[in-house]
C-alpha positions in Angstrom: 12.3 -19.0 -13.7 13.5 -22.3 -12.3 15.4 -25.1 -14.0 12.2 -26.4 -15.6 11.7 -23.3 -17.7 15.0 -23.4 -19.7 14.7 -27.1 -20.2 11.2 -26.8 -21.5 12.2 -24.0 -23.8 15.1 -26.0 -25.2 12.8 -29.0 -25.6 10.3 -26.9 -27.5 13.0 -25.6 -29.9 14.2 -29.1 -30.4 10.7 -30.3 -31.3 10.3 -27.3 -33.6 13.6 -27.9 -35.3 13.0 -31.6 -35.8 9.5 -31.0 -37.2 10.8 -28.4 -39.7 13.9 -30.5 -40.7 11.8 -33.6 -41.3 9.3 -31.6 -43.3 12.1 -30.1 -45.5 13.7 -33.5 -45.8 10.7 -35.3 -47.3 11.8 -37.7 -50.0 15.4 -37.7 -48.9 17.4 -40.4 -47.1 17.3 -40.9 -43.3 20.8 -39.4 -42.9 19.9 -36.2 -44.7 16.6 -35.9 -42.7 18.5 -36.3 -39.4 21.0 -33.7 -40.5 18.3 -31.3 -41.5 16.5 -31.7 -38.2 19.8 -30.9 -36.4 20.5 -27.9 -38.5 17.1 -26.4 -38.0 17.4 -26.8 -34.3 21.0 -25.4 -34.4 19.8 -22.4 -36.4 17.0 -21.8 -33.9 19.3 -21.9 -30.9 21.8 -19.5 -32.5 19.2 -17.0 -33.7 16.4 -17.3 -31.2 18.5 -17.8 -28.0 22.0 -16.6 -28.5 21.0 -13.6 -30.7 18.9 -12.1 -27.9 21.8 -12.8 -25.5 24.1 -10.7 -27.6 21.6 -7.9 -27.7 21.1 -8.0 -23.9 24.9 -8.0 -23.4 25.3 -4.8 -25.5 22.2 -3.1 -24.0 23.4 -3.7 -20.5 23.8 -7.2 -19.0 21.8 -10.3 -18.6 21.8 -9.9 -14.8 20.0 -6.6 -15.1 17.5 -7.6 -17.8 14.0 -9.0 -17.6 11.9 -11.2 -19.8 11.8 -14.9 -20.9 15.1 -15.0 -22.6 16.9 -13.1 -19.9 15.5 -15.5 -17.3 16.8 -18.4 -19.3 20.3 -17.0 -19.5 20.2 -16.1 -15.8 19.4 -19.7 -15.1 22.4 -20.8 -17.3 24.5 -18.1 -15.5 24.2 -20.2 -12.3 26.4 -22.8 -14.1 28.7 -20.3 -15.9 28.8 -16.8 -14.3 30.4 -15.2 -17.4 27.0 -15.2 -19.1 25.5 -12.9 -16.5 27.8 -9.9 -17.3 29.7 -8.6 -20.2 32.5 -11.0 -20.6 34.5 -9.9 -23.7 35.5 -13.5 -24.7 32.0 -14.9 -24.4 30.3 -11.9 -26.1 32.8 -11.9 -29.0 32.3 -15.6 -29.5 28.6 -15.3 -29.4 28.6 -12.5 -32.0 30.6 -14.8 -34.3 28.3 -17.7 -33.5 25.0 -15.8 -34.2 26.2 -14.1 -37.4 28.4 -16.8 -38.9 27.1 -20.1 -37.5 23.5 -19.2 -37.7 23.9 -18.1 -41.4 25.9 -21.1 -42.3 23.3 -23.4 -40.8 20.6 -21.8 -43.0 22.8 -22.0 -46.1 23.5 -25.6 -45.4 19.8 -26.4 -45.1 19.3 -24.8 -48.5 22.3 -26.7 -50.0 21.0 -30.1 -48.8 17.4 -29.5 -49.9 18.5 -28.3 -53.3 21.4 -30.7 -53.7 24.0 -28.0 -54.2 27.6 -28.9 -55.1 29.0 -26.8 -52.2 27.0 -28.7 -49.5 30.0 -30.4 -47.9 32.2 -27.3 -48.0 29.6 -25.4 -46.0 29.1 -28.4 -43.7 32.9 -28.7 -42.9 33.1 -24.9 -42.4 30.1 -24.9 -40.0 31.4 -27.8 -38.0 34.8 -26.3 -37.6 33.3 -23.1 -36.4 31.1 -24.9 -33.9 34.1 -26.8 -32.5 36.2 -23.7 -32.3 33.5 -21.9 -30.4 33.2 -24.7 -27.9 37.0 -24.8 -27.4 37.3 -21.0 -26.9 34.3 -20.9 -24.5 35.7 -23.3 -22.0 39.4 -23.9 -22.4 40.5 -20.3 -21.3 38.5 -20.7 -18.1 39.9 -24.2 -17.5 43.4 -22.9 -17.8 42.9 -20.6 -14.8 41.2 -23.1 -12.6 37.5 -22.7 -13.8 36.7 -19.8 -11.4 33.5 -19.0 -13.3 32.1 -22.6 -13.6 29.9 -24.2 -11.1 31.3 -27.7 -10.8 29.8 -28.7 -7.5 26.1 -29.0 -8.5 25.2 -32.0 -10.6 22.5 -30.1 -12.5 24.5 -27.1 -13.4 27.7 -29.1 -14.1 26.4 -32.3 -15.5 23.4 -31.1 -17.5 24.0 -27.4 -18.3 27.7 -27.5 -18.9 28.6 -31.0 -19.9 25.5 -32.4 -21.6 24.3 -29.3 -23.5 27.7 -28.3 -24.6 28.9 -31.8 -25.5 26.0 -32.0 -28.0 27.7 -29.2 -30.0 30.9 -31.3 -30.0 29.6 -34.7 -30.8 27.2 -33.8 -33.6 29.6 -31.5 -35.5 32.3 -34.2 -35.1 29.9 -36.8 -36.7 29.1 -34.4 -39.5 32.8 -33.9 -40.2 33.2 -37.6 -40.5 30.2 -37.8 -42.8 31.7 -35.1 -45.1 35.1 -36.9 -45.0 33.4 -40.1 -46.2 31.3 -38.4 -48.9 34.3 -36.3 -50.3 36.5 -39.4 -50.3 33.8 -41.4 -52.2 33.4 -38.6 -54.7 37.1 -38.3 -55.2 37.6 -42.1 -55.8 34.5 -42.2 -58.0 35.8 -39.4 -60.2 39.3 -41.0 -60.3 37.8 -44.4 -61.3 35.7 -42.8 -64.1 38.7 -40.9 -65.4 40.8 -44.1 -65.5 38.1 -46.0 -67.3 37.8 -43.2 -69.9 41.5 -43.1 -70.4 41.6 -46.9 -70.8 38.8 -46.8 -73.5 40.6 -44.1 -75.3 43.9 -46.1 -75.3 42.0 -49.1 -76.5 40.6 -47.4 -79.6 43.3 -47.4 -82.4 42.5 -45.5 -85.5 44.2 -47.2 -88.5 46.6 -44.8 -90.2 46.5 -46.8 -93.5 44.3 -49.5 -95.1 45.6 -53.0 -95.1 47.0 -54.3 -98.4 44.4 -55.4 -100.8 41.6 -53.5 -99.0 39.4 -51.1 -101.0 40.8 -47.7 -101.1 44.4 -48.8 -100.7 46.8 -47.3 -103.2 49.4 -49.6 -104.6 53.0 -48.6 -103.8 54.6 -46.5 -106.5 56.6 -48.7 -108.9 60.2 -47.9 -109.6 61.0 -46.8 -113.2 62.7 -49.5 -115.3 66.4 -49.3 -115.5 67.7 -48.3 -119.0 70.4 -50.6 -120.4 73.8 -49.2 -120.1 
């Protein structure tokens, strides 16, 4: 499979994810629909592409495997050779990505569609996991001079390594900013409501006694007359 095959498969998953996300987001705002489209695509990539990679790695290696998914990872292996063979760092990160990130993406879709209170907790957790995975995938290899990365070919370096992987840095970063703004708004909104309630309670004074002459007011007790000495 040449370069066109992996790009076509990724484009197909992107279209499927966007279609599913937009369908689930009917009646919601544009921001939520866009987030749902991304999350559906994200879940498809983790479960439909990276899941089989983990299986192939434990069953043998990508380089020795056949089939559509194996061909895709062989093509990506031309950009990063660690994906062709059982690299402990890559495989351990991919296990975490498939199991945790894939599950969190599905839970977050559910939380957004059903407006659950834990939506932004899951969103922050997922984004941090995505960013951590990207860091641990590339930084260890950079520190030793990038021996496994193909930095000479524009397609393998510019498209496979930089473009595809930067998407999983940029969008999680934007979603973290969204969660920050939403949590800040909720916090200040709750604080403002609490202050208004406290102000109203302080403004309500319950009279402890009736004013003089008002109905129900008892006259003060009179002193007994002094007897003459």
